[in-house]
C-alpha positions as CSV (number, residue, x, y, z in Angstrom):
1,K,-0.1,0.0,0.1
2,V,2.8,2.3,0.9
3,M,4.8,1.6,-2.3
4,E,1.7,2.1,-4.4
5,K,0.9,5.4,-3.0
6,K,4.7,6.5,-3.3
7,L,4.6,5.3,-7.0
8,F,1.5,7.3,-7.8
9,T,2.5,10.5,-5.8
10,Y,6.2,10.6,-6.5
11,I,6.4,9.1,-10.0
12,G,3.0,9.0,-11.7
13,L,1.6,12.5,-10.9
14,P,4.8,14.3,-11.9
15,A,5.0,12.5,-15.1
16,F,1.3,13.3,-15.8
17,V,1.8,17.0,-15.0
18,I,5.0,17.2,-17.2
19,T,3.3,15.4,-20.1
20,I,0.4,17.7,-20.1
21,A,2.5,20.6,-19.7
22,T,4.9,19.7,-22.6
23,G,1.9,19.0,-24.9
24,L,0.2,22.3,-24.0
25,G,3.6,24.1,-24.5
26,L,4.0,22.3,-28.0
27,I,0.5,23.4,-29.0
28,A,1.1,27.1,-27.7
29,L,4.5,27.3,-29.4
30,L,3.6,25.7,-32.6
31,P,-0.3,26.3,-33.1
32,G,0.0,25.1,-36.6
33,V,0.3,21.6,-35.4
34,M,-3.4,21.5,-34.8
35,T,-3.9,21.8,-38.6
36,G,-2.0,18.9,-39.8
37,G,-4.8,16.6,-40.9
38,G,-6.4,15.5,-37.5
39,W,-3.3,13.5,-36.2
40,M,-2.8,15.8,-33.2
41,H,-6.6,15.8,-32.4
42,A,-6.6,11.8,-32.2
43,K,-3.3,12.0,-30.2
44,I,-5.0,14.4,-27.9
45,T,-8.0,12.1,-27.5
46,L,-5.9,9.3,-26.8
47,V,-3.9,11.2,-24.3
48,L,-7.3,12.3,-22.5
49,V,-8.4,8.7,-22.4
50,L,-5.1,7.8,-20.7
51,S,-5.5,10.6,-18.4
52,V,-8.8,9.1,-17.4
53,Y,-7.3,5.6,-16.8
54,F,-4.5,7.3,-14.7
55,F,-6.9,8.8,-12.3
56,H,-9.4,5.8,-12.3
57,S,-6.4,3.5,-11.4
58,N,-5.8,5.9,-8.5
59,A,-9.3,5.3,-7.3
60,L,-8.8,1.4,-7.7
61,R,-5.6,2.0,-5.7
62,K,-7.4,3.7,-2.8
63,A,-10.3,0.9,-2.9
64,L,-7.5,-1.7,-2.6
65,A,-5.9,0.2,0.2
66,D,-9.1,0.6,2.0
67,G,-10.1,-2.9,1.8
68,R,-12.9,-2.2,-0.5
69,C,-11.7,-4.3,-3.5
70,N,-14.3,-6.3,-5.4
71,R,-12.6,-6.9,-8.7
72,S,-10.7,-10.2,-9.6
73,G,-7.1,-10.5,-10.4
74,R,-8.1,-11.4,-14.1
75,F,-9.5,-7.8,-14.2
76,Y,-6.4,-6.1,-13.0
77,R,-4.2,-8.2,-15.4
78,I,-6.5,-7.3,-18.3
79,Y,-7.0,-3.5,-17.1
80,N,-3.0,-3.3,-17.0
81,E,-2.8,-3.7,-20.6
82,I,-4.9,-0.9,-21.5
83,P,-2.3,1.9,-21.2
84,T,0.2,-0.2,-23.3
85,L,-2.1,-0.2,-26.0
86,L,-2.9,3.4,-25.8
87,L,0.9,4.3,-25.7
88,I,1.5,2.4,-28.8
89,L,-1.3,4.2,-30.7
90,I,0.1,7.4,-29.3
91,V,3.5,6.8,-30.3
92,F,2.2,5.3,-33.7
93,L,0.5,8.8,-34.4
94,A,3.5,10.6,-33.3
95,V,5.8,8.8,-35.8
96,L,3.6,8.8,-38.6
97,K,2.4,12.3,-38.3
98,P,2.1,14.2,-41.7
99,F,5.0,16.6,-42.4
């Protein structure tokens, strides 16, 4: 429980803030990036879905810590694959963006 909280607080949350800040910075410095055929809109949508996943994972972490967990281990094994799939799609969009 202690390590899960430290992982979220000291690694996950700062990484989340830096990711959002750099994305917003990119859009602020290069506003033309939003007119590149929709790839950036798709990427932002996937990042927003990943953000929802991140905070939902924290809610699940708190439920586990409080002993209110009613999910199976199979659920968590499958749920754990969602960010991997989202990150693959996000990187795919970044690499194949139109120039």
